[in-house]
C-alpha positions, 0 to 999 in steps of 0.5 A, spaced: 331 581 075 325 585 071 321 586 078 327 591 080 327 595 074 319 596 075 320 598 082 324 604 080 318 607 077 313 605 082 317 607 088 318 614 084 311 615 083 308 612 089 313 616 094 312 622 090 305 622 091 305 620 098 310 625 100 306 631 097 300 628 101 304 628 107 308 635 106 304 638 112 307 633 117 314 633 114 318 637 120 325 635 118 326 642 116 324 645 122 324 644 130 317 641 131 316 636 135 315 629 133 319 622 131 324 625 126 325 631 131 327 626 136 332 623 132 335 630 130 335 632 137 339 625 139 343 626 132 342 618 131 338 614 126 337 607 130 336 601 125 335 594 127 337 589 122 339 582 121 346 580 120 347 577 113 351 578 106 345 581 103 342 586 109 348 587 114 355 585 115 362 587 118 369 586 115 376 588 116 374 594 111 368 596 114 360 595 114 356 593 108 350 590 106 344 593 101 340 595 107 346 598 111 348 602 105 341 605 104 340 606 111 347 610 111 344 614 106 338 616 109 342 618 116 346 622 111 340 625 108 337 627 115 344 629 117 345 624 123 349 618 125 347 611 123 347 606 129 346 599 128 343 594 132 344 587 130 339 582 132 338 574 132 331 574 129 325 578 126 321 578 133 327 581 137 327 586 131 320 588 132 321 588 139 326 593 138 321 597 134 315 596 139 320 599 145 323 605 141 330 602 141 330 602 134 327 608 129 326 603 124 327 596 121 332 595 115 333 588 114 330 586 107 323 584 110 318 581 106 311 585 107 307 581 112 300 584 113 300 581 120 305 586 122 300 592 120 297 593 127 303 595 130 308 597 124 307 601 118 311 599 112 316 604 107 316 604 100 318 597 096 325 597 094 325 590 091 321 584 090 321 577 091 317 571 091 316 566 097 319 559 095 319 552 098 325 549 098 328 542 099 335 538 098 337 536 091 336 528 091 330 528 095 323 527 091 321 534 089 314 536 091 309 539 086 305 542 091 304 542 099 299 536 098 306 532 096 310 534 102 312 528 106 317 530 112 318 536 116 316 543 114 319 549 118 319 556 118 322 562 122 318 565 128 316 572 126 317 571 119 312 573 113 312 565 111 307 564 117 302 568 114 303 565 107 302 558 110 296 560 115 292 563 108 294 556 104 291 552 110 285 556 110 284 557 103 287 550 099 290 545 104 287 544 110 291 538 112 298 543 112 302 543 118 308 546 119 313 548 125 315 554 127 323 555 130 324 561 135 332 559 135 333 559 127 333 565 122 330 563 115 337 563 112 339 558 118 333 554 116 335 554 109 342 552 111 339 546 115 335 544 109 341 544 105 345 540 110 339 534 110 337 536 117 330 539 115 326 537 109 323 543 107 322 551 109 320 557 105 325 562 103 325 569 099 327 568 092 333 572 092 336 569 099 335 562 096 339 564 089 345 567 093 345 561 098 345 556 092 352 559 090 355 556 097 350 550 098 348 548 091 344 542 093 339 547 096 333 546 090 327 550 089 321 546 089 316 551 087 314 558 088 309 559 093 307 566 092 307 571 086 312 577 087 312 581 094 315 587 096 321 588 100 320 594 105 323 597 111 318 597 117 316 603 122 312 604 128 305 605 127 302 612 130 299 619 129 306 622 128 308 622 120 314 626 120 319 620 119 315 616 114 314 623 110 322 624 110 323 616 108 318 617 102 322 624 100 328 620 101 326 614 097 324 619 091 330 622 091 334 616 091 330 613 085 331 620 081 339 620 082 339 613 081 342 611 088 337 606 089 339 603 082 346 603 083 346 599 090 341 594 087 346 593 082 351 592 087 348 587 091 343 584 086 345 585 079 349 578 079 343 574 082 341 570 075 341 563 073 343 558 077 348 552 074 348 547 079 354 543 075 358 549 075 357 551 082 359 544 084 365 544 080 367 550 083 366 549 090 370 542 089 376 546 086 376 551 092 378 544 096 382 541 091 386 546 087 386 553 090 390 551 096 396 550 091 395 558 089 392 561 095 398 564 097 400 567 091 393 570 090 394 573 097 401 576 095 399 579 089 392 582 090 393 589 091 387 594 090 382 588 090 381 582 095 385 576 094 378 572 093 376 576 087 383 575 084 382 568 085 375 568 082 378 572 076 383 567 075 378 561 075 374 564 070 380 565 066 383 558 066 379 554 072 386 555 075 389 550 070 396 553 070 397 550 063 391 552 060 392 555 053 386 557 048 386 557 040 387 564 040 394 563 044 393 566 051 396 562 056 396 560 063 392 561 070 391 569 068 390 567 060 395 573 058 397 574 051 404 574 049 404 582 047 401 583 054 405 578 058 411 582 054 409 589 057 408 586 064 415 583 064 412 576 064 417 571 061 413 564 062 406 565 062 405 558 064 409 559 071 403 560 076 407 566 080 409 570 074 402 569 071 398 571 077 403 577 078 402 579 071 395 579 071 394 583 078 399 588 075 395 588 068 388 589 072 391 595 076 393 598 070 386 598 067 383 600 074 388 606 074 385 608 067 378 608 070 376 616 070 375 618 077 368 620 076 366 612 076 364 610 083 370 607 087 366 600 088 364 600 081 371 601 078 373 594 078 367 592 073 369 597 068 376 594 069 374 587 068 370 588 062 376 591 059 381 585 061 376 581 057 375 585 051 380 591 051 380 598 054 379 601 047 372 597 047 371 599 054 371 606 051 366 605 046 361 602 051 362 608 055 361 612 049 355 608 046 352 609 053 353 617 053 350 617 046 344 613 048 343 618 054 345 613 059 350 615 065 357 612 062 360 612 069 354 607 072 356 600 071 349 598 071 348 603 065 354 601 061 354 593 062 347 594 058 350 596 052 356 591 052 352 586 048 351 592 043 358 592 041 357 586 037 351 589 033 353 593 026 348 598 027 352 600 033 359 598 033 359 602 026 359 608 029 364 607 034 372 608 034 374 601 035 369 597 032 366 590 033 367 587 040 364 581 043 361 585 048 356 579 050 362 575 052 365 581 056 358 582 060 358 574 062 365 574 064 364 580 069 357 577 071 361 570 072 366 573 076 362 576 081 358 569 082 364 566 083 367 571 088 360 570 092 361 563 092 368 563 094 367 568 100 361 564 102 364 557 102 371 559 105 366 562 111 362 556 111 369 552 112 372 556 117 365 555 121 365 548 120 372 547 122 371 551 129 365 546 130 369 540 129 374 542 133 369 544 139 366 539 143 359 535 142 355 540 146 358 546 142 356 543 136 349 542 138 349 550 139 351 551 133 346 547 129 341 546 134 335 541 133 328 544 132 326 541 139 319 540 141 319 546 146 321 551 141 316 549 136 309 551 135 305 546 131 299 548 126 
């Protein structure tokens, strides 16, 4: 995602200049009055957000999400605790801001000029384009003039501002409906389910949802790249705003922002409908045969990640054999299998147990200086091309003034391992580094699909077990009383 890389430079430059301009108002070093002083006095930074796999979510292992982790770092920077308020829609979040229930909104929100009368924006931390989506199989509109059906967007979203401008400037007959009971993500899901003809979404959210709903298709880009940003309450007090600028400048300099964006956005790449559809079908048909084994032998990682690795290796075919001699669900070499005590590589239990053990051994080799949540990617690259070549990739990264402990830096060097001008300088020589790069990225995408699809199946199963009234609440229609026509 080229725009993210550009933003590192823009965020650093802009935030530094603004922080210097506002330096006299920066009060977090002392006990002066102001919004920041109030936050420090109560010992809490309160954010309002939306629950989604990108922004904020909770699991048995704890909370996660790009905005959550950024806000957690910001709270640590201020020396206070983070308090999260999870809301149902954008309007409720802005109400939290207006009523001083929240100090800022952190929910991967698009820049919305209509909000600037009462709110101010923080630095851009990544960019998206707004896109019109439809269900695959329906006629694809080439512009808003081709729309034949219902277009709906979420109340309070920046999409409304975009549609108003389009209606005013180019499409005077454009009409849409505003849903107050559904988020933008839920509207995208309704399009995927065939319950709504069109909606607008941001390019990153759409790309992530396509991993679970491959029938969700992009008709065209509605806007160019636009900022994603936090929102603060507008007022005469610049203390929190100045602190935020200084914070973002710091996390650009120390690569915290780059690392978090790699974690949550790094695998958002090209979308393959056939591959995704095939994988989701395999989850229903094949995975149940091996799920208990993945759950049993996944130790340091989630079982769904181990399952994603096996799918990348063999497409969950226990009889899989490659021309080079690797075999089984986890595609082990004969020598690796021997070292792991695996007698029959075609036995699903032995293969999964052996592959999981091999991965554990590789993870144990990763230096402690590598962040905990990135060690798995180093290990997977080594699983594909060998530990020696991973050492070479780290060495090359250091030679080029990169950070050998950063997966973002190291993965960019993997393709170079097949180029003579680079591998001739390294200990272990030539390696198919591009394959290792794609191997890890594919596994990450399969994991996103698997996690999201299983969650969707659980939700649908609960709906089917409930009565008709409960199903209506889970997937409410856009009722006339909840809709504003333009």
